[in-house]
C-alpha positions as CSV (number, residue, x, y, z in Angstrom):
1,M,70.5,73.5,28.7
2,P,72.6,76.0,31.1
3,T,75.8,74.5,31.9
4,A,77.5,74.4,34.9
5,L,80.2,77.5,34.4
6,S,77.1,79.6,33.7
7,S,74.5,78.6,36.0
8,T,73.6,80.6,38.8
9,D,73.1,79.1,42.5
10,T,70.0,80.3,43.8
11,T,70.0,78.2,47.1
12,P,70.1,81.2,49.8
13,G,72.8,80.6,52.4
14,P,72.4,80.8,56.1
15,A,70.5,83.7,57.4
16,R,72.7,86.0,59.8
17,P,71.2,86.0,63.4
18,G,69.1,89.5,64.3
19,I,68.8,91.1,66.8
20,G,66.3,89.3,68.0
21,D,67.9,85.9,68.0
22,V,70.5,87.6,69.8
23,L,68.4,88.7,72.5
24,R,66.7,85.7,72.4
25,G,70.0,83.7,72.6
26,W,71.2,85.8,75.7
27,R,68.1,85.4,77.8
28,A,68.5,81.6,77.2
29,E,72.0,81.7,78.4
30,T,71.4,84.0,81.5
31,R,68.7,81.9,82.3
32,R,70.7,78.7,82.1
33,A,74.0,80.4,83.5
34,V,71.9,81.6,86.7
35,G,69.9,78.0,87.3
36,D,73.4,76.9,87.1
37,V,75.6,79.1,89.9
38,G,73.3,77.5,93.1
39,P,73.7,73.9,92.1
40,L,77.3,74.6,91.7
41,L,77.8,76.9,94.6
42,R,76.1,73.5,96.8
43,F,78.4,71.2,95.1
44,R,81.4,73.5,96.4
45,S,80.1,73.8,99.6
46,S,79.1,70.4,100.7
47,G,83.3,69.6,100.4
48,V,83.0,71.2,104.1
49,R,81.4,68.8,106.4
50,G,81.7,68.1,110.2
51,R,83.1,70.5,112.9
52,S,84.1,72.9,110.0
53,R,80.3,73.1,108.7
54,T,79.2,73.7,112.1
55,T,82.3,76.7,112.0
56,L,80.9,78.2,108.7
57,I,77.3,78.3,109.6
58,L,78.4,80.3,113.0
59,A,80.9,82.6,110.5
60,L,78.4,83.2,108.0
61,A,75.8,83.7,111.1
62,F,78.4,86.3,112.6
63,L,79.4,88.2,109.3
64,L,75.5,89.0,109.1
65,A,75.5,90.3,112.2
66,F,78.6,92.5,112.0
67,T,77.2,93.9,108.9
68,V,73.8,94.8,110.5
69,I,76.2,96.3,113.6
70,A,78.6,98.3,111.4
71,C,75.2,100.0,109.8
72,W,73.6,101.2,112.9
73,L,76.0,101.4,116.1
74,P,78.8,104.0,114.4
75,A,75.2,106.5,113.6
76,Y,74.7,106.4,117.2
77,L,78.3,107.8,118.6
78,P,78.4,111.1,120.1
79,E,77.9,114.0,118.2
80,G,80.7,116.0,116.8
81,D,79.5,118.4,113.6
82,E,83.3,118.8,112.6
83,R,84.0,115.2,113.0
84,R,81.2,114.0,110.7
85,S,82.5,116.5,108.4
86,D,85.9,115.3,108.3
87,V,84.7,111.9,107.8
88,L,82.3,112.9,104.8
89,L,85.5,114.3,102.9
90,L,87.2,111.5,103.3
91,L,84.4,109.2,101.8
92,P,84.8,109.4,98.1
93,S,88.7,108.3,98.1
94,A,87.3,105.4,100.8
95,Y,84.7,104.6,97.8
96,I,87.3,104.3,95.3
97,G,89.6,102.3,97.3
98,V,87.4,99.6,97.4
99,L,87.4,99.5,93.6
100,V,90.9,99.3,93.5
101,I,91.5,96.6,96.2
102,S,89.1,94.6,94.2
103,M,90.6,94.8,91.2
104,I,94.5,94.1,92.1
105,S,92.7,91.4,93.9
106,A,91.1,89.9,90.9
107,A,93.3,90.7,88.4
108,A,96.3,88.8,90.1
109,S,94.5,85.8,90.6
110,G,93.6,85.8,86.9
111,G,89.8,86.8,86.6
112,G,88.6,85.7,90.2
113,R,87.9,82.4,91.9
114,E,87.0,79.5,90.5
115,L,83.6,79.1,90.7
116,L,84.3,75.2,90.6
117,P,87.8,73.9,90.4
118,R,89.8,73.4,86.9
119,D,90.2,69.5,87.1
120,Q,87.0,69.4,88.4
121,G,85.2,71.3,85.7
122,V,86.3,69.0,82.9
123,A,83.5,66.9,83.1
124,Y,80.7,69.6,83.5
125,P,79.8,71.9,80.9
126,V,80.1,75.5,83.0
127,S,79.8,78.1,80.6
128,P,82.1,81.4,81.0
129,T,78.8,83.5,81.9
130,T,78.4,80.8,84.9
131,D,81.8,81.2,85.6
132,H,82.1,85.0,85.3
133,L,78.4,84.8,88.0
134,G,79.9,82.6,90.6
135,A,83.5,84.6,90.6
136,L,81.1,87.4,91.3
137,L,79.4,85.9,94.0
138,M,82.9,84.7,95.6
139,A,84.3,87.7,95.6
140,P,83.0,89.3,98.7
141,L,84.4,85.8,100.4
142,N,88.0,88.1,101.1
143,I,88.5,89.4,104.7
144,A,89.9,92.5,103.2
145,W,86.8,93.1,100.9
146,I,84.8,92.6,104.2
147,V,86.5,94.6,106.4
148,Q,86.5,97.4,103.9
149,S,82.8,97.2,102.9
150,W,82.3,97.1,107.4
151,T,84.8,100.4,107.5
152,L,82.7,102.1,104.5
153,L,79.2,101.3,105.9
154,G,80.4,102.4,109.5
155,A,82.2,105.8,108.3
156,S,79.0,106.4,106.0
157,A,76.2,105.5,109.3
158,Y,78.4,107.9,111.2
159,V,78.2,110.7,108.9
160,V,74.3,110.2,108.6
161,G,73.8,109.8,112.1
162,P,70.9,108.5,114.4
163,R,68.2,109.1,111.6
164,W,64.9,107.5,110.5
165,T,66.3,108.0,107.3
166,L,69.7,105.4,107.6
167,P,68.5,102.8,105.1
168,L,67.7,105.1,102.5
169,A,71.2,107.0,102.9
170,L,73.3,103.9,102.9
171,L,71.4,101.8,100.2
172,P,73.7,103.9,97.8
173,V,76.9,102.3,99.2
174,F,75.7,98.7,99.2
175,L,74.6,99.4,95.6
176,W,78.2,101.0,95.1
177,L,80.1,97.8,96.9
178,F,77.8,96.2,94.0
179,A,78.7,97.9,91.2
180,A,82.9,98.1,92.3
181,T,82.8,94.5,92.8
182,A,81.2,94.2,89.4
183,I,83.3,96.6,87.9
184,A,86.9,95.0,89.3
185,Q,85.5,91.7,88.0
186,A,85.2,92.8,84.4
187,L,88.7,94.7,84.1
188,A,90.2,91.5,85.7
189,W,88.3,89.7,82.8
190,F,89.9,92.1,80.5
191,V,93.2,92.1,82.1
192,E,93.7,88.4,82.0
193,W,92.3,88.5,78.0
194,V,95.3,90.9,77.3
195,R,97.6,88.6,79.1
196,R,96.8,85.7,77.3
197,G,97.3,87.5,73.8
198,A,100.0,87.8,71.7
199,F,103.0,89.5,73.9
200,G,100.4,89.6,76.7
201,V,102.6,89.1,79.8
202,L,105.7,91.4,78.9
203,T,102.2,94.1,77.6
204,V,100.6,93.9,81.1
205,R,104.1,93.9,83.2
206,L,105.1,97.3,81.2
207,L,101.6,98.5,81.8
208,T,102.2,97.6,86.2
209,I,105.4,99.3,85.6
210,F,103.8,102.5,84.1
211,M,101.0,102.7,86.6
212,G,103.4,101.9,89.6
213,L,105.7,105.4,87.9
214,V,102.6,107.0,87.8
215,L,101.4,106.3,91.6
216,A,105.3,107.6,92.4
217,I,105.1,110.4,90.9
218,L,101.5,111.6,92.3
219,I,102.9,110.7,95.6
220,V,105.9,112.4,95.3
221,T,104.2,115.8,94.0
222,D,101.3,115.9,96.3
223,E,98.9,115.3,93.6
224,L,97.2,111.9,94.6
225,V,95.0,113.8,97.2
226,P,93.7,116.2,94.9
227,L,92.9,113.5,92.0
228,L,91.1,111.5,94.8
229,D,88.8,114.6,95.7
230,E,88.1,114.5,92.1
231,S,87.3,111.1,91.5
232,P,83.3,110.1,90.5
233,T,82.8,108.4,93.7
234,L,81.4,111.8,94.7
235,T,78.1,110.9,93.5
236,V,77.7,107.9,96.1
237,A,78.7,110.6,98.7
238,L,76.2,112.8,97.2
239,G,73.6,109.8,97.5
240,L,74.3,109.3,101.0
241,L,73.4,113.2,101.8
242,Y,70.3,112.9,99.7
243,G,68.8,109.7,101.4
244,S,69.8,111.2,104.8
245,E,67.4,114.3,104.2
246,A,64.9,112.0,102.2
247,Q,65.1,114.2,99.1
248,M,64.0,111.4,97.4
249,L,64.2,112.6,93.3
250,P,67.8,113.2,93.2
251,W,68.5,110.1,95.6
252,L,66.7,107.9,93.4
253,R,68.3,109.5,90.2
254,V,71.5,108.2,92.2
255,V,70.6,104.8,92.9
256,L,69.2,103.8,89.4
257,G,72.5,105.4,87.9
258,I,75.1,102.9,90.5
259,A,72.4,100.4,90.1
260,A,72.6,100.6,86.2
261,V,76.8,100.6,86.2
262,G,77.0,97.4,88.3
263,L,74.7,95.5,86.0
264,V,76.6,97.1,82.7
265,A,79.4,95.6,84.2
266,V,78.1,92.0,85.0
267,V,77.1,91.8,81.2
268,G,80.5,93.5,80.3
269,G,82.4,91.3,82.7
270,A,80.5,87.7,81.2
271,L,80.9,89.0,77.6
272,T,84.7,89.1,78.5
273,A,84.9,86.3,80.2
274,G,83.3,84.6,77.2
275,A,86.4,86.0,75.0
276,V,88.9,84.9,77.7
277,V,88.0,81.2,77.6
278,R,89.0,81.0,73.8
279,R,92.8,82.0,74.6
280,P,94.9,80.1,76.2
281,P,96.6,80.2,79.4
282,R,100.3,81.6,78.4
283,D,101.8,81.5,82.0
284,E,100.3,78.0,83.0
285,L,100.8,76.1,79.8
286,R,104.6,77.8,79.9
287,E,105.3,76.5,83.4
288,E,104.0,72.9,82.2
289,T,105.7,72.4,79.1
290,S,109.1,73.8,80.3
291,S,112.4,72.0,80.6
292,R,114.5,72.7,83.2
293,P,118.5,71.4,83.1
294,P,119.6,68.9,86.3
295,R,121.4,70.6,88.9
296,A,124.2,69.5,90.9
297,N,123.5,67.4,93.5
298,P,122.5,68.5,96.5
299,A,124.6,68.2,99.7
300,S,122.4,66.8,102.3
301,D,118.6,65.5,102.2
302,L,117.7,68.9,103.8
303,V,119.2,71.1,100.9
304,A,117.5,68.4,98.7
305,L,114.1,69.1,100.3
306,L,114.5,72.9,100.0
307,R,115.1,72.8,96.5
308,T,111.8,71.1,96.0
309,D,109.7,73.2,98.2
310,R,111.1,76.3,96.9
311,A,110.6,75.4,93.6
312,A,106.7,74.2,94.2
313,I,106.2,78.0,95.2
314,W,108.3,79.9,93.1
315,R,107.0,77.7,89.8
316,S,103.3,78.0,90.9
317,V,101.3,81.1,88.6
318,P,99.1,81.9,91.5
319,L,101.9,82.1,94.2
320,R,104.2,84.5,92.1
321,R,101.5,87.0,91.3
322,G,100.0,86.9,94.3
323,L,103.7,87.2,96.5
324,A,104.3,90.1,93.8
325,V,101.5,91.7,95.0
326,L,101.5,91.3,98.3
327,A,105.3,92.5,98.8
328,L,104.3,95.8,96.6
329,L,101.0,96.8,97.2
330,P,100.8,97.3,101.3
331,G,104.2,99.2,100.8
332,L,102.2,101.5,98.3
333,V,99.6,101.9,100.9
334,A,102.1,103.1,103.1
335,L,104.1,105.4,101.1
336,A,100.8,107.2,100.0
337,G,99.3,107.3,103.6
338,G,102.6,108.4,105.1
339,L,102.1,105.6,108.1
340,D,104.5,106.7,111.2
341,W,106.3,104.0,112.8
342,V,103.5,103.2,115.1
343,M,101.1,102.2,112.3
344,L,104.1,100.2,110.5
345,S,104.2,98.0,113.2
346,I,100.4,96.7,111.9
347,L,101.8,95.6,108.4
348,P,103.9,92.9,108.8
349,G,100.8,91.3,110.3
350,L,99.2,91.8,107.8
351,V,101.9,90.8,105.0
352,A,102.3,87.6,106.7
353,S,98.7,86.5,107.0
354,G,98.3,87.3,103.6
355,G,101.5,85.2,102.3
356,A,100.3,82.4,104.5
357,L,96.8,82.5,103.0
358,L,98.1,81.9,99.5
359,F,99.5,78.5,100.3
360,G,100.7,78.0,104.0
361,V,97.5,77.5,105.4
362,N,97.3,74.4,103.0
363,S,101.1,73.7,102.9
364,W,101.2,69.9,101.7
365,C,99.0,71.2,98.5
366,L,101.5,72.2,96.9
367,D,102.9,68.6,96.6
368,G,99.6,67.5,94.7
369,R,100.0,63.8,93.2
370,G,103.7,64.4,94.0
371,A,103.1,63.8,97.5
372,L,103.0,60.2,97.2
373,W,106.1,60.0,95.9
374,R,107.5,62.5,98.1
375,D,106.2,60.7,101.5
376,S,107.8,57.1,99.7
377,L,111.6,58.9,100.1
378,P,114.1,57.5,102.8
379,V,114.1,60.7,105.1
380,N,113.0,61.6,108.3
381,P,109.5,63.2,108.0
382,R,110.8,65.7,110.8
383,L,113.0,66.8,108.1
384,A,110.7,67.2,105.7
385,F,108.6,69.4,108.1
386,T,111.5,71.0,108.9
387,S,112.2,72.1,105.1
388,R,108.1,73.1,104.8
389,V,108.8,75.4,107.9
390,M,111.5,77.2,106.4
391,V,110.8,77.7,103.1
392,L,107.4,79.3,104.6
393,T,109.1,81.2,106.8
394,E,111.9,82.9,104.3
395,V,109.2,84.1,101.8
396,L,107.0,85.6,104.2
397,L,110.1,87.3,105.6
398,V,111.0,88.7,102.0
399,V,108.0,90.0,101.2
400,T,107.3,91.4,104.8
401,A,111.2,93.0,104.3
402,L,110.3,94.7,100.9
403,T,106.7,96.3,102.5
404,L,108.6,97.5,105.5
405,L,111.7,98.8,103.2
406,M,109.0,100.6,101.4
407,G,106.8,102.1,103.9
408,A,110.1,103.4,105.8
409,L,110.7,106.3,102.9
410,R,108.3,108.5,104.8
411,A,107.7,106.9,108.3
412,G,109.8,110.1,110.0
413,P,113.1,109.7,111.3
414,P,114.4,106.2,112.8
415,T,115.2,105.2,116.5
416,T,116.8,102.2,117.4
417,S,113.2,101.5,119.6
418,R,111.3,102.6,116.7
419,V,113.3,100.1,114.2
420,V,113.8,97.0,116.8
421,A,110.1,97.3,117.5
422,V,109.3,96.7,114.0
423,V,111.4,94.1,113.0
424,T,110.8,92.3,116.2
425,C,107.0,92.5,115.4
426,A,107.9,91.3,111.9
427,V,110.1,88.3,113.2
428,V,107.2,87.3,115.8
429,V,104.2,87.6,113.5
430,T,106.1,85.7,110.9
431,V,106.4,82.7,113.4
432,Q,102.8,82.7,114.8
433,V,101.6,82.9,111.1
434,V,103.7,80.0,110.1
435,A,102.9,78.2,113.5
436,T,99.6,78.5,113.0
437,S,99.4,77.7,109.1
438,L,101.1,74.3,109.4
439,R,99.2,73.3,111.9
440,W,95.5,74.2,109.8
441,S,97.8,71.8,107.3
442,V,98.3,69.0,109.4
443,R,94.9,69.2,110.8
444,S,92.3,70.2,107.7
445,P,94.1,69.4,104.1
446,Y,92.0,69.8,101.0
447,A,93.1,68.8,97.7
448,V,93.6,71.7,95.7
449,D,95.4,71.9,92.1
450,M,97.5,75.3,92.6
451,R,98.7,75.0,89.0
452,S,95.2,77.2,88.2
453,A,96.3,81.2,88.5
454,R,92.4,81.2,89.9
455,A,93.3,78.4,93.2
456,T,93.1,79.0,96.2
457,P,94.2,76.3,99.0
458,A,91.4,75.9,100.4
459,P,87.5,76.4,99.8
460,P,86.9,80.1,99.5
461,V,84.3,79.8,102.9
462,V,86.9,78.3,105.0
463,M,89.3,81.0,103.7
464,V,86.6,83.7,105.1
465,G,87.7,81.8,108.5
466,Y,91.4,81.2,108.2
467,S,92.1,85.1,107.4
468,A,89.7,86.3,109.9
469,R,91.5,84.7,112.7
470,L,95.0,85.1,111.0
471,A,94.4,89.0,110.8
472,L,92.8,89.2,114.0
473,S,95.8,87.4,115.8
474,T,98.5,89.5,114.2
475,T,96.6,93.0,114.2
476,L,96.6,92.6,118.1
477,T,100.3,91.6,118.2
478,G,101.2,94.4,116.1
479,M,99.5,96.8,118.3
480,V,101.5,95.5,121.1
481,F,105.1,96.1,119.2
482,G,103.5,99.4,118.2
483,G,103.3,100.7,122.0
484,A,106.6,99.2,122.3
485,T,108.0,101.6,119.8
486,F,107.8,104.2,122.9
487,A,109.4,102.1,125.4
488,P,113.5,101.6,125.3
489,W,114.4,98.9,122.8
490,Q,115.1,96.4,125.0
491,W,111.1,96.3,126.0
492,S,110.6,94.8,122.5
493,V,112.9,92.1,122.5
494,M,111.2,90.8,126.2
495,V,107.8,91.2,124.9
496,A,108.8,88.8,121.7
497,I,110.0,86.0,124.0
498,P,106.6,84.8,125.5
499,F,105.1,84.9,121.6
500,L,108.2,82.8,120.4
501,L,108.5,80.4,122.9
502,F,103.9,79.9,122.3
503,S,104.9,79.7,118.8
504,S,107.5,77.3,119.1
505,Y,105.7,75.2,121.1
506,K,102.9,74.8,118.6
507,L,105.5,74.3,115.9
508,V,106.9,71.2,118.0
509,G,103.8,69.9,118.9
510,T,102.7,70.0,115.0
511,A,106.0,68.1,114.1
512,G,105.1,65.5,116.2
513,A,101.9,64.9,115.0
514,W,103.8,65.1,111.2
515,A,105.8,62.5,112.3
516,L,102.9,60.0,113.2
517,P,102.6,57.5,110.3
518,A,98.4,57.7,110.5
519,V,98.4,61.3,110.5
520,R,101.0,62.0,107.8
521,S,99.1,58.8,105.5
522,R,95.5,60.6,106.0
523,V,97.2,64.1,104.6
524,V,99.0,62.3,101.7
525,A,95.9,61.0,100.6
526,V,93.6,63.9,100.8
527,V,96.8,66.1,98.9
528,A,97.1,63.4,96.6
529,S,93.5,62.9,95.6
């Protein structure tokens, strides 16, 4: 009889899954993920009710109608072969711009927007693939992405002209928007995977600094434009031309190639998203587990409130990342494009709007569950409102100042009228945005966990409406002050007075509403829920 030492165990171990098993598992996961996205989107949109839901339906109808107009109307603009050729030369650079903007936006938010908020997703088995598909679907719910897409579609339609082949020609452009968004989402997941690894935060920061230096060198040496002329997006422009001339075989090759790139990016993003969830979010955990030494007693109630509000902003991971991107990206665009002082007057409104969309449109959500404690403090409610106004204003002015300083480097020689017009515009649009954002914060509060790097202060569909309204009003204001750069500097000051008075009137009215116990209790109950 063989002993235990000499016996050989012939029991077969667990068989390794073959390629067929892996593919069947992937098909099952894909079906489950696709099936889960629809109910989760309906669950997320169910939080928008009443007037907001009606406004949402109208906004979506407007977006669809304007997309159709952007694809059709520019094709019937007056003829001009030379002008159409100039636009065609710029299209490859514009196509690559969609990819860059989408990638920066998704990477800064830690992998794109959440399909389901983190605190609500604890009770639901949402897979990484479902989360990835949801983030991909919600990526276009961004006014910057929408405006860029309209611009690309309109410019492409203008190049094609009034031909029956216009739908064929624009199909590669639509596919590129899909592929660029999918590539950006996949790269954003990869950046988040690196950030969550060992020394990941330092690695991402050093990589960002390196890329910024490379971009600065390309701008200084005038090598940026030649590099953009060699971008792979030339294929998209060729597909546009093939479609306009009804050259079906080369057009079909371009269409299939772009679609394949997009599908590969979707699959790669799903795989990377699965790897991301296996690593802890280091930035968020560091903030939640950190200890801070006590500070000296504040000199007044207002100083204490200011400290609390500032800490709520600068200790929030998404706000820090968003403000850094907001301060640097428009300035780099102004440097690369060499914007003059007239165009520079548009930037303060866009930067201020972007800063408000990070947290200002639902300002009280920063308090979270602490709103109950804070509202119980023996402090005048108007003083708390004043603190929130001051902190929001100073944050917007800081990021706007950084953008303007970068843009002024290549804006041409400054004059008194130009400088006063741009500075006055920055002050006016900041006060405009603060007044509008705080009014929305009091009228339509939302419960949001801003500790998550992927959080937004309101549901994505609501954010589209907020961003569109802010961008429209601030851009029109910037155009007014852009015209004032050609007038004496006193004109800029005179034009600013009615804007400031109207915004101050809105602020006073909102402060009065906040002082009412019933209004304040409703806001606190929502954001603390």
